[in-house]
DRENDO-1510 file (C-alpha; in Angstrom, 1 decimal, always signed):
<recs>
REC; n; res; u; v; w
REC; 1; MET; +0.0; +0.0; +0.0 .
REC; 2; THR; +1.3; +3.5; -0.9 .
REC; 3; ARG; +1.8; +6.1; +1.8 .
REC; 4; ALA; -1.1; +8.2; +0.4 .
REC; 5; GLY; -3.3; +5.1; +0.5 .
REC; 6; ALA; -2.3; +4.4; +4.1 .
REC; 7; THR; -3.1; +8.0; +5.0 .
REC; 8; LEU; -6.6; +7.8; +3.4 .
REC; 9; LEU; -7.3; +4.6; +5.2 .
REC; 10; SER; -6.3; +6.1; +8.6 .
REC; 11; LEU; -8.6; +9.0; +8.0 .
REC; 12; ALA; -11.4; +6.8; +7.0 .
REC; 13; LEU; -11.0; +4.7; +10.2 .
REC; 14; LEU; -10.9; +7.9; +12.3 .
REC; 15; ALA; -13.9; +9.5; +10.7 .
REC; 16; PRO; -16.6; +7.6; +12.6 .
REC; 17; ALA; -15.0; +8.4; +15.9 .
REC; 18; VAL; -14.7; +12.1; +15.1 .
REC; 19; CYS; -18.1; +12.5; +13.5 .
REC; 20; ALA; -20.3; +10.2; +15.6 .
REC; 21; GLU; -23.2; +11.8; +17.3 .
REC; 22; PRO; -22.4; +11.7; +21.0 .
REC; 23; PHE; -25.9; +11.4; +22.5 .
REC; 24; SER; -29.2; +9.7; +21.5 .
REC; 25; ALA; -32.6; +11.4; +21.9 .
REC; 26; ALA; -33.1; +9.2; +25.0 .
REC; 27; ASP; -29.8; +10.6; +26.5 .
REC; 28; ILE; -31.0; +14.1; +25.9 .
REC; 29; GLN; -34.4; +13.5; +27.3 .
REC; 30; ALA; -32.9; +12.1; +30.4 .
REC; 31; ALA; -30.6; +15.1; +30.8 .
REC; 32; LEU; -33.6; +17.5; +30.5 .
REC; 33; GLU; -35.6; +15.4; +33.0 .
REC; 34; ARG; -32.7; +15.8; +35.5 .
REC; 35; LEU; -33.0; +19.6; +35.1 .
REC; 36; ASP; -36.7; +19.5; +35.8 .
REC; 37; ALA; -36.3; +17.0; +38.7 .
REC; 38; ALA; -34.0; +19.5; +40.5 .
REC; 39; ASP; -37.2; +21.5; +41.2 .
REC; 40; GLN; -35.2; +24.6; +41.9 .
REC; 41; ASP; -38.0; +26.8; +43.3 .
REC; 42; GLU; -39.3; +24.2; +45.7 .
REC; 43; ARG; -36.0; +22.6; +47.0 .
REC; 44; TRP; -33.4; +25.3; +47.1 .
REC; 45; PHE; -32.7; +28.6; +48.7 .
REC; 46; PHE; -30.9; +31.1; +46.4 .
REC; 47; THR; -30.3; +34.7; +45.5 .
REC; 48; MET; -31.1; +36.4; +42.2 .
REC; 49; HIS; -29.1; +39.4; +41.0 .
REC; 50; VAL; -31.4; +41.0; +38.3 .
REC; 51; GLN; -30.1; +43.5; +35.8 .
REC; 52; GLU; -33.1; +44.9; +33.9 .
REC; 53; ASN; -31.9; +47.6; +31.5 .
REC; 54; ASP; -30.4; +50.2; +33.9 .
REC; 55; GLN; -31.9; +48.9; +37.1 .
REC; 56; ARG; -30.3; +46.4; +39.5 .
REC; 57; ARG; -32.3; +44.3; +42.0 .
REC; 58; VAL; -31.4; +41.7; +44.5 .
REC; 59; ILE; -34.1; +39.1; +45.3 .
REC; 60; HIS; -33.9; +36.3; +47.9 .
REC; 61; HIS; -35.8; +33.0; +47.4 .
REC; 62; ASP; -37.0; +30.9; +50.3 .
REC; 63; PRO; -38.7; +27.6; +49.3 .
REC; 64; THR; -40.1; +27.0; +52.8 .
REC; 65; ARG; -42.5; +30.0; +52.6 .
REC; 66; PRO; -45.9; +30.1; +50.9 .
REC; 67; PRO; -45.8; +30.5; +47.1 .
REC; 68; TYR; -46.6; +34.2; +47.1 .
REC; 69; GLU; -44.0; +34.9; +49.7 .
REC; 70; GLN; -41.1; +32.8; +48.5 .
REC; 71; ARG; -39.3; +35.7; +46.9 .
REC; 72; THR; -38.5; +38.9; +48.6 .
REC; 73; LEU; -37.0; +42.1; +47.2 .
REC; 74; ALA; -33.9; +43.0; +49.2 .
REC; 75; SER; -32.5; +46.0; +47.3 .
REC; 76; ILE; -32.8; +48.2; +44.2 .
REC; 77; ASP; -29.7; +49.9; +42.7 .
REC; 78; ASP; -27.7; +49.0; +45.9 .
REC; 79; GLN; -30.2; +50.7; +48.2 .
REC; 80; PRO; -32.5; +48.7; +50.6 .
REC; 81; ALA; -36.0; +48.3; +49.1 .
REC; 82; SER; -38.6; +50.7; +50.5 .
REC; 83; ALA; -41.9; +49.5; +51.9 .
REC; 84; GLU; -43.6; +50.8; +48.8 .
REC; 85; GLN; -41.2; +48.9; +46.5 .
REC; 86; ARG; -41.6; +45.7; +48.4 .
REC; 87; GLN; -45.4; +46.0; +48.2 .
REC; 88; ALA; -45.3; +46.6; +44.4 .
REC; 89; PHE; -42.9; +43.5; +44.1 .
REC; 90; ARG; -45.4; +41.4; +46.1 .
REC; 91; LYS; -48.1; +42.3; +43.6 .
REC; 92; GLN; -45.9; +41.3; +40.7 .
REC; 93; GLU; -45.0; +38.1; +42.4 .
REC; 94; LYS; -48.7; +37.1; +42.9 .
REC; 95; LYS; -49.3; +37.7; +39.2 .
REC; 96; ARG; -46.2; +35.7; +38.3 .
REC; 97; VAL; -47.2; +32.7; +40.5 .
REC; 98; ASP; -50.8; +32.8; +39.3 .
REC; 99; GLU; -49.8; +32.8; +35.7 .
REC; 100; ARG; -47.2; +30.1; +36.1 .
REC; 101; ASP; -47.8; +27.0; +33.9 .
REC; 102; PRO; -47.6; +23.9; +36.2 .
REC; 103; GLN; -46.7; +21.8; +33.1 .
REC; 104; ALA; -43.8; +24.0; +32.0 .
REC; 105; GLY; -40.3; +22.7; +32.1 .
REC; 106; TYR; -37.1; +22.3; +30.1 .
REC; 107; GLY; -38.3; +18.9; +28.9 .
REC; 108; LYS; -41.4; +20.5; +27.4 .
REC; 109; LEU; -39.5; +23.4; +25.9 .
REC; 110; VAL; -37.3; +21.2; +23.7 .
REC; 111; ASP; -39.2; +19.3; +21.0 .
REC; 112; LEU; -37.2; +16.1; +21.0 .
REC; 113; ALA; -38.6; +15.1; +17.6 .
REC; 114; SER; -37.0; +18.2; +16.0 .
REC; 115; LEU; -33.5; +17.7; +17.4 .
REC; 116; GLN; -30.7; +18.0; +14.9 .
REC; 117; TRP; -27.1; +17.4; +15.8 .
REC; 118; GLN; -24.9; +20.4; +14.7 .
REC; 119; GLY; -21.5; +18.9; +15.6 .
REC; 120; THR; -19.1; +18.9; +18.6 .
REC; 121; GLN; -16.6; +21.6; +19.5 .
REC; 122; ASP; -14.2; +21.1; +22.3 .
REC; 123; SER; -16.4; +19.5; +25.0 .
REC; 124; ALA; -19.7; +20.9; +23.8 .
REC; 125; ALA; -22.2; +18.8; +21.8 .
REC; 126; ASN; -24.4; +21.2; +19.9 .
REC; 127; TYR; -28.0; +20.5; +18.8 .
REC; 128; SER; -30.7; +22.6; +17.2 .
REC; 129; PHE; -34.5; +22.1; +17.9 .
REC; 130; ILE; -37.9; +23.7; +17.5 .
REC; 131; PRO; -39.0; +25.2; +20.8 .
REC; 132; ASN; -42.4; +24.7; +22.4 .
REC; 133; ILE; -43.5; +27.9; +24.0 .
REC; 134; GLN; -47.3; +28.0; +24.7 .
REC; 135; SER; -47.5; +31.8; +24.8 .
REC; 136; LEU; -45.8; +32.0; +21.4 .
REC; 137; GLU; -47.4; +29.0; +19.7 .
REC; 138; GLU; -48.5; +31.1; +16.7 .
REC; 139; ALA; -44.9; +32.2; +16.1 .
REC; 140; ARG; -43.6; +28.6; +16.3 .
REC; 141; ASP; -42.5; +28.7; +12.6 .
REC; 142; THR; -40.2; +31.6; +13.3 .
REC; 143; LEU; -38.6; +30.3; +16.5 .
REC; 144; ARG; -35.4; +28.2; +16.7 .
REC; 145; GLY; -33.6; +26.6; +19.6 .
REC; 146; ALA; -30.0; +25.7; +20.5 .
REC; 147; LEU; -29.1; +23.0; +23.0 .
REC; 148; VAL; -25.6; +22.4; +24.3 .
REC; 149; LEU; -24.5; +19.3; +26.4 .
REC; 150; ASP; -21.2; +18.6; +28.0 .
REC; 151; THR; -19.6; +15.6; +26.2 .
REC; 152; GLN; -18.0; +14.4; +29.4 .
REC; 153; SER; -20.9; +14.5; +31.8 .
REC; 154; GLY; -23.8; +14.3; +29.4 .
REC; 155; GLU; -25.4; +17.2; +31.3 .
REC; 156; VAL; -27.1; +20.3; +29.7 .
REC; 157; THR; -24.9; +23.4; +29.9 .
REC; 158; ARG; -27.1; +25.8; +27.8 .
REC; 159; ILE; -30.5; +26.2; +26.2 .
REC; 160; GLU; -31.3; +29.1; +23.9 .
REC; 161; VAL; -34.4; +30.2; +22.0 .
REC; 162; PHE; -34.3; +32.9; +19.3 .
REC; 163; ASN; -36.3; +34.1; +16.3 .
REC; 164; SER; -35.3; +33.6; +12.7 .
REC; 165; GLU; -37.5; +36.5; +11.5 .
REC; 166; ALA; -39.8; +39.1; +12.8 .
REC; 167; PHE; -43.2; +38.0; +14.2 .
REC; 168; SER; -46.2; +39.4; +16.0 .
REC; 169; PRO; -46.9; +38.0; +19.5 .
REC; 170; ALA; -49.9; +40.3; +20.0 .
REC; 171; ILE; -52.1; +42.8; +18.1 .
REC; 172; SER; -50.1; +45.9; +17.0 .
REC; 173; VAL; -46.9; +44.4; +18.3 .
REC; 174; THR; -43.9; +43.4; +16.1 .
REC; 175; MET; -41.0; +41.5; +17.6 .
REC; 176; ASP; -37.9; +42.1; +15.6 .
REC; 177; GLU; -35.5; +40.3; +18.0 .
REC; 178; TYR; -36.4; +37.7; +20.6 .
REC; 179; ARG; -33.9; +35.8; +22.6 .
REC; 180; LEU; -34.1; +33.7; +25.7 .
REC; 181; SER; -31.2; +31.7; +27.2 .
REC; 182; PHE; -30.5; +29.5; +30.2 .
REC; 183; GLU; -27.1; +28.5; +31.5 .
REC; 184; PHE; -26.6; +25.7; +34.0 .
REC; 185; HIS; -23.9; +24.5; +36.4 .
REC; 186; ASP; -23.4; +21.9; +39.0 .
REC; 187; GLU; -24.3; +22.8; +42.6 .
REC; 188; GLN; -23.7; +20.1; +45.2 .
REC; 189; GLY; -24.2; +17.4; +42.6 .
REC; 190; THR; -27.3; +18.9; +41.1 .
REC; 191; ARG; -27.6; +20.8; +37.8 .
REC; 192; LEU; -29.1; +24.2; +38.5 .
REC; 193; LEU; -29.7; +27.4; +36.7 .
REC; 194; GLN; -26.7; +29.8; +36.8 .
REC; 195; ARG; -27.9; +32.5; +34.5 .
REC; 196; MET; -31.0; +33.4; +32.6 .
REC; 197; GLU; -31.0; +36.1; +29.9 .
REC; 198; SER; -33.8; +37.6; +27.7 .
REC; 199; ARG; -33.9; +40.2; +25.0 .
REC; 200; ALA; -36.9; +41.7; +23.3 .
REC; 201; VAL; -36.6; +44.3; +20.6 .
REC; 202; GLY; -39.6; +45.6; +18.5 .
REC; 203; THR; -42.4; +48.0; +18.1 .
REC; 204; ALA; -45.7; +48.4; +19.9 .
REC; 205; GLY; -48.6; +50.3; +18.5 .
REC; 206; PHE; -46.7; +50.9; +15.3 .
REC; 207; VAL; -44.9; +54.0; +16.8 .
REC; 208; GLN; -43.4; +53.0; +20.2 .
REC; 209; ASP; -40.1; +51.2; +20.0 .
REC; 210; PHE; -39.0; +48.9; +22.8 .
REC; 211; ASP; -35.7; +47.3; +23.7 .
REC; 212; LYS; -35.8; +45.3; +26.9 .
REC; 213; ARG; -32.9; +43.2; +28.2 .
REC; 214; VAL; -33.0; +41.2; +31.5 .
REC; 215; VAL; -30.1; +39.3; +32.9 .
REC; 216; VAL; -30.5; +37.2; +36.1 .
REC; 217; ASP; -27.6; +35.6; +37.9 .
REC; 218; PHE; -28.3; +32.9; +40.5 .
REC; 219; SER; -26.1; +32.3; +43.5 .
REC; 220; ALA; -25.9; +31.3; +47.1 .
REC; 221; TYR; -27.7; +28.0; +46.5 .
REC; 222; ARG; -28.5; +26.0; +49.6 .
REC; 223; PRO; -30.8; +22.9; +49.7 .
REC; 224; ALA; -34.0; +23.3; +51.7 .
REC; 225; ALA; -33.5; +19.7; +53.0 .
REC; 226; GLU; -30.3; +20.8; +54.7 .
REC; 227; GLN; -32.0; +23.5; +56.7 .
REC; 228; ALA; -34.9; +21.1; +57.6 .
REC; 229; ALA; -32.4; +18.5; +58.9 .
REC; 230; ALA; -30.6; +21.2; +60.9 .
REC; 231; ALA; -33.9; +22.4; +62.4 .
REC; 232; GLY; -34.9; +18.8; +63.3 .
REC; 233; GLN; -31.5; +18.2; +64.9 .
REC; 234; GLY; -31.9; +21.4; +66.9 .
REC; 235; ALA; -35.3; +20.4; +68.1 .
REC; 236; THR; -34.0; +17.1; +69.5 .
REC; 237; ASN; -31.1; +18.7; +71.4 .
</recs>
């Protein structure tokens, strides 16, 4: 065999290992189910640092409190939240909780039947998909999704949803850019949300432009079970 022939044979043998899709649909479904099983709002204490355009807020989450009281506003722009600001926040929280879809989750967001492998770069396995967002169902044809898994752990590191063209989510509203992303990391052996970011750019009422960007960083995670165990131990001492 010539040297050129041997080189071609070597490349042919290597190709399946280099190009093979790293995860099956079942693997990806299991990874998404693990994200949902973490049940972040009900099982973890955490702090949210929210940057909404020019405003900064710090919000604390306590899963042991009633649903409307789990999140409390601590500060706005580095100043302690006033009684009026906390009251307004509580009203917003009630609306958020009331409108929450109990069936929503990362597993529901990703349409597994639409998954397409886009290749692997470094330790990231990249997939595209068509997202399921109930409130934007009529815009489904214009929405696209990107899913990234770590090739070593098989866990999800990022989910992103974005539009491929302008769409109208409501009467007299045109959305030129829509983007929603979630980044995850390991916290005490559980995959939890590290950052959530959204961007909406468009026009409302044909004349009023809007450009809203929200970035939420999650930190200070602590399992609720840990506090419950400590409380139980204290009660027996």
